[in-house]
MARDREN-17958 format. One record per residue (C-alpha): residue number from 1; residue in one letter; x, y, z. Coordinates in Angstrom, 1 decimal. Layout:
BEGIN
   n res      u      v      w
 NUM   a      X      Y      Z
...
END
This chain:
BEGIN
   n res      u      v      w
   1   m  -13.2   -7.5   14.9
   2   r  -11.4  -10.6   16.1
   3   l  -13.7  -12.6   18.4
   4   t  -13.1  -16.1   20.0
   5   l  -15.8  -17.9   22.0
   6   y  -14.4  -20.5   24.4
   7   s  -17.2  -23.1   24.6
   8   h  -18.4  -26.7   24.8
   9   p  -21.0  -28.4   22.5
  10   l  -23.1  -29.8   25.3
  11   a  -23.1  -26.7   27.6
  12   s  -26.5  -25.1   27.7
  13   y  -25.2  -21.6   28.4
  14   c  -22.8  -21.9   25.5
  15   h  -25.9  -22.9   23.4
  16   k  -27.5  -19.6   24.5
  17   v  -24.7  -17.7   23.1
  18   l  -24.5  -19.7   19.9
  19   i  -28.2  -19.1   19.3
  20   a  -27.6  -15.3   19.5
  21   l  -24.5  -15.5   17.2
  22   y  -26.3  -17.5   14.5
  23   e  -29.4  -15.1   14.8
  24   t  -27.3  -12.0   14.2
  25   g  -24.8  -13.6   11.7
  26   t  -21.8  -12.6   13.9
  27   d  -18.5  -14.1   12.6
  28   l  -16.1  -15.5   15.2
  29   e  -13.8  -18.3   16.0
  30   t  -15.2  -21.1   18.4
  31   v  -12.7  -22.9   20.7
  32   t  -14.0  -26.2   22.4
  33   v  -12.9  -26.6   26.1
  34   d  -12.6  -29.8   27.6
  35   l  -13.1  -29.1   31.4
  36   g  -11.8  -32.7   32.1
  37   d   -8.4  -31.7   30.6
  38   p   -6.4  -30.1   33.4
  39   a   -4.3  -28.1   30.9
  40   q   -7.5  -26.7   29.0
  41   h   -9.2  -26.0   32.4
  42   a   -6.1  -24.1   33.5
  43   r   -6.2  -21.9   30.4
  44   l   -9.8  -21.2   31.0
  45   h   -9.0  -20.1   34.5
  46   g   -6.4  -17.9   33.1
  47   l   -9.1  -16.1   31.0
  48   w  -11.8  -16.1   33.8
  49   p  -10.8  -17.2   37.4
  50   v  -14.3  -18.7   38.0
  51   g  -13.5  -21.3   35.2
  52   k  -16.9  -21.6   33.6
  53   l  -18.0  -21.4   30.1
  54   p  -18.7  -19.5   28.0
  55   v  -16.0  -17.0   27.7
  56   l  -15.6  -14.4   24.9
  57   h  -12.4  -12.8   23.9
  58   d  -12.3   -9.6   21.8
  59   a   -8.7   -9.6   20.6
  60   e   -8.9   -6.0   19.0
  61   r  -10.0   -4.5   22.4
  62   n   -8.1   -7.0   24.6
  63   l  -11.4   -7.7   26.4
  64   i  -12.3  -10.9   28.2
  65   l  -16.2  -11.3   28.9
  66   p  -17.8  -14.2   30.7
  67   e  -21.6  -15.0   31.3
  68   a  -23.8  -15.7   28.5
  69   t  -26.2  -12.8   29.1
  70   i  -23.3  -10.3   29.2
  71   i  -21.7  -11.7   26.1
  72   i  -25.0  -11.3   24.3
  73   d  -25.3   -7.7   25.6
  74   y  -21.9   -6.9   24.3
  75   l  -22.4   -8.4   20.9
  76   e  -25.7   -6.5   20.5
  77   r  -23.7   -3.2   21.3
  78   v  -20.5   -3.7   19.1
  79   c  -21.8   -5.9   16.1
  80   p  -25.6   -5.9   16.0
  81   g  -27.1   -8.0   13.2
  82   p  -30.5   -7.7   11.4
  83   q  -32.2   -9.7   14.2
  84   r  -32.2   -7.4   17.3
  85   l  -32.3   -9.6   20.4
  86   l  -32.8   -6.6   22.7
  87   p  -35.9   -4.9   21.6
  88   a  -35.6   -1.0   21.0
  89   d  -38.9   -0.4   22.8
  90   p  -37.8   -0.1   26.6
  91   d  -40.8   -2.0   28.0
  92   a  -40.2   -4.9   25.5
  93   c  -36.7   -4.8   26.4
  94   l  -37.4   -5.1   30.0
  95   q  -39.7   -8.1   29.3
  96   a  -37.0   -9.8   27.3
  97   r  -34.5   -9.5   30.1
  98   l  -37.1  -10.5   32.7
  99   w  -37.6  -13.8   30.9
 100   d  -34.1  -14.3   30.1
 101   r  -33.5  -14.1   33.9
 102   f  -36.6  -16.5   34.5
 103   f  -35.3  -19.3   32.2
 104   d  -31.8  -19.0   33.6
 105   l  -32.8  -19.1   37.2
 106   y  -35.9  -21.2   37.4
 107   v  -35.3  -23.7   34.4
 108   q  -31.5  -23.8   33.7
 109   g  -30.8  -23.7   37.4
 110   p  -32.8  -26.6   38.6
 111   m  -32.0  -28.6   35.4
 112   q  -28.1  -28.1   36.1
 113   k  -28.7  -29.2   39.6
 114   i  -30.1  -32.6   38.3
 115   v  -27.5  -33.1   35.9
 116   f  -24.5  -32.4   38.2
 117   d  -25.9  -34.6   40.9
 118   s  -25.9  -37.4   38.4
 119   f  -22.0  -37.5   38.4
 120   r  -21.7  -38.0   42.1
 121   a  -21.0  -41.2   43.8
 122   e  -24.2  -43.0   45.0
 123   d  -23.4  -42.3   48.7
 124   q  -22.9  -38.6   47.9
 125   k  -26.2  -38.0   45.8
 126   d  -28.5  -35.1   47.0
 127   h  -31.7  -36.9   46.5
 128   l  -33.7  -34.2   48.4
 129   g  -32.0  -31.5   46.3
 130   v  -32.9  -33.4   43.1
 131   a  -36.6  -33.9   44.2
 132   e  -36.7  -30.0   44.9
 133   a  -35.2  -29.2   41.6
 134   k  -37.8  -31.3   39.8
 135   e  -40.6  -29.4   41.7
 136   q  -39.0  -26.2   40.8
 137   l  -39.3  -27.3   37.1
 138   r  -42.9  -28.2   37.5
 139   q  -43.6  -24.9   38.9
 140   a  -41.7  -23.0   36.2
 141   y  -43.6  -25.0   33.6
 142   v  -46.9  -23.9   35.0
 143   i  -45.7  -20.1   34.8
 144   i  -44.5  -20.5   31.4
 145   e  -47.7  -22.2   30.2
 146   q  -49.7  -19.3   31.7
 147   h  -47.5  -16.7   30.2
 148   m  -47.2  -18.2   26.7
 149   t  -50.9  -18.7   26.2
 150   g  -51.8  -16.6   23.3
 151   r  -48.2  -15.4   22.7
 152   l  -45.7  -16.2   19.9
 153   w  -42.6  -15.4   21.9
 154   a  -41.9  -14.6   25.5
 155   a  -41.3  -11.0   25.1
 156   g  -43.7  -10.2   22.3
 157   d  -43.9  -10.9   18.6
 158   d  -40.3  -11.0   18.0
 159   f  -37.6  -13.7   18.8
 160   s  -35.3  -12.1   21.5
 161   l  -32.8  -12.7   24.3
 162   a  -35.5  -14.5   26.1
 163   e  -35.6  -17.2   23.4
 164   c  -31.8  -17.6   23.5
 165   s  -32.1  -18.6   27.2
 166   a  -35.4  -20.6   26.7
 167   a  -34.3  -23.0   24.1
 168   p  -31.4  -24.8   25.7
 169   a  -32.9  -24.6   29.1
 170   l  -36.2  -26.2   28.0
 171   f  -34.5  -28.7   25.7
 172   f  -32.5  -30.3   28.6
 173   a  -35.0  -29.7   31.4
 174   r  -37.8  -31.5   29.4
 175   i  -35.6  -34.6   29.3
 176   l  -35.4  -34.7   33.1
 177   q  -38.9  -33.4   33.9
 178   p  -41.3  -33.9   30.9
 179   f  -44.1  -31.2   30.3
 180   e  -47.5  -32.2   31.6
 181   p  -50.0  -33.5   28.9
 182   g  -52.2  -30.4   29.2
 183   q  -49.6  -28.0   28.9
 184   t  -50.1  -27.0   25.3
 185   a  -48.9  -23.4   25.3
 186   l  -45.5  -24.5   26.7
 187   d  -45.3  -27.5   24.3
 188   g  -46.1  -25.2   21.4
 189   y  -43.5  -22.7   22.3
 190   f  -40.8  -25.5   22.7
 191   e  -41.8  -26.8   19.2
 192   r  -41.4  -23.3   17.8
 193   l  -38.0  -23.0   19.3
 194   l  -36.9  -26.3   17.7
 195   l  -37.9  -24.9   14.3
 196   r  -35.8  -21.9   14.6
 197   p  -32.8  -22.3   12.3
 198   s  -30.4  -21.0   14.9
 199   f  -31.3  -23.5   17.4
 200   c  -31.5  -26.3   14.8
 201   r  -27.8  -25.5   14.0
 202   v  -26.8  -25.7   17.7
 203   l  -28.5  -29.0   18.1
 204   i  -26.8  -30.4   14.9
 205   e  -23.5  -29.3   16.2
 206   a  -24.3  -30.8   19.6
 207   q  -25.5  -34.1   18.3
 208   p  -22.2  -36.0   18.1
 209   w  -21.7  -35.3   21.8
 210   f  -25.2  -36.2   23.0
 211   e  -24.1  -39.7   24.1
 212   s  -21.9  -38.1   26.8
 213   f  -25.0  -36.5   28.4
 214   p  -25.9  -38.6   31.4
 215   f  -29.5  -38.7   30.4
 216   h  -29.0  -39.4   26.8
 217   d  -31.4  -42.5   27.0
 218   r  -34.3  -40.4   27.8
 219   m  -33.9  -38.1   24.8
 220   d  -36.7  -38.1   22.2
 221   a  -35.9  -40.6   19.3
 222   r  -36.0  -37.5   16.9
 223   f  -32.8  -36.2   18.7
 224   q  -31.0  -39.4   18.4
 225   s  -30.6  -39.2   14.7
 226   p  -29.5  -36.3   12.6
 227   v  -31.5  -33.1   13.1
 228   p  -33.2  -32.0   10.0
 229   n  -32.0  -28.7    8.6
END
């Protein structure tokens, strides 16, 4: 199977797919796409007209798949690894999908709103929208704190699709809107994610690019130096 992932080392949704790939041990080629390069952006649009990353190309089946969750679904079906990210139990699978959507919609979404707004000229900034996004993150943290109390992972005892979404979402969101001091279940969950070898590998690969992140100066000192293996 000849698989190519079009990605970028700083893109959180690309991190989501990479975590899944490293968990399952799937072999593929990764192509870094510079969206600031018109030629590369045009090539991406040729693959997927929406022009967003990540995009997976399965050359053997001549199949193009966008969207992180869809890509992970596909990989689980055609080349499953020893670590299944979609539980066999229907109820557990439903929970994995639910929390995947939660982290995408209510953590990734507001986080990206804040990041994208930082690139705007001062007279075009959406101050109200950013304030609302930070409040959405605070509300999401409360829900995660309640849900993760007494739990190891979001959908049960096993690492799943939900964690592939949670890890990059919380990593970047926490920089923009820190957790509250009393949110010990949320903080513990985040620290467990950081210890996961698949996510450690993603962070190591992303580290040379961190200086391009607009809120780089707010990152913990531990992420400013090489991430331990």
